[in-house]
SEZALUM-561902 format. One line per field, with one value per residue (C-alpha): residue in one letter; x negated, y, z. Coordinates in Angstrom, 1 decimal, always signed. Each point is the difference from the previous one (the first is absolute). Example, Ala and Ser with C-alpha at 12.3 -4.5 7.8 and 13.67 -1.06 7.14 Angstrom:
! SEZALUM-561902
aa	c(a; s)
east	c(-12.3; -1.4)
north	c(-4.5; +3.4)
up	c(+7.8; -0.7)
This chain:
! SEZALUM-561902
aa	c(x; x; x; x; x; x; x; x; x; x; x; x; x; x; x; x; x; x; x; x; x; x; x; x; x; x; x; x; x; x; x; x; x; x; x; x; x; x; x; x; x; x; x; x; x; x; x; x; x; x; x; x; x; x; x; x; x; x; x; x; x; x; x; x; x; x; x; x; x)
east	c(-106.2; -2.5; +0.8; -1.9; +0.3; -0.6; -3.4; +0.9; +2.0; -0.1; +3.3; -1.9; -2.4; +2.5; -2.2; -1.4; -1.4; +1.4; -1.7; +0.7; +1.7; -0.7; -3.8; -1.8; -3.2; +1.5; -0.8; +2.9; +2.1; +0.8; +3.7; +1.5; +3.4; +1.3; -0.6; +2.6; +3.3; +3.2; +1.7; -0.6; -3.1; -2.5; -2.3; -1.3; -0.9; -3.2; +0.5; +3.0; +0.3; +0.2; +0.1; -1.8; -1.7; -3.7; -0.9; -3.6; -3.2; -3.1; -0.1; +3.1; +2.3; +3.2; +3.4; +3.1; +3.7; -0.4; +3.0; +0.4; +0.9)
north	c(+117.2; +0.4; +0.3; -1.4; -1.6; -3.6; -0.4; -3.5; -2.9; -3.7; -1.8; -3.3; +0.6; +1.9; +2.9; +3.3; +3.4; +3.5; +3.3; +2.6; +3.2; +1.5; -0.3; -0.7; -0.8; -3.3; -3.3; -1.9; -1.7; -3.7; -0.9; -3.6; -0.8; -0.9; +3.7; +1.2; +1.0; -1.3; -3.3; -2.5; +0.0; +2.5; +1.6; +3.5; +1.6; +1.8; +3.7; -0.4; +2.4; -1.5; +0.9; -2.2; -0.3; -0.9; -2.9; -0.9; +1.8; +0.0; -2.9; -1.5; +2.9; -1.0; +1.4; -1.1; +1.0; +0.9; +1.7; +1.0; +3.6)
up	c(+111.1; -2.8; -3.7; -3.0; -3.4; -1.0; -1.6; -1.1; +1.3; -1.1; +0.3; -0.6; +2.9; +2.2; +0.8; -1.3; +1.0; +0.8; -0.7; +2.7; -1.0; +3.4; +0.0; -3.3; +1.8; +1.4; -1.8; -1.6; +2.7; -0.1; -0.2; +0.3; -1.4; +3.5; +1.0; -2.5; +1.5; -1.6; -0.8; -2.7; -2.2; +1.2; -2.6; -0.9; -3.4; -0.9; +0.5; +2.2; +2.9; +3.5; +3.7; +2.5; +3.4; +0.4; +2.3; +1.1; -0.4; -2.2; -2.5; +1.6; -0.9; -1.7; -0.9; +1.9; -0.1; -3.7; -1.5; -3.7; -0.5)
């Protein structure tokens, strides 16, 4: 699994972006609220550390199985 920090996340829109801690050359990675692991309301905070898996390639890359650390 990869690690990163939340660049920003909009609770209103239900998505945001993750900056990779493993490779700073990668562009920010899209994350949708449905990819956040856990029960109840799913949200993330700017600057929060997370662990995640990457799905897709190129412009279609997105974070899945996102867990707050």
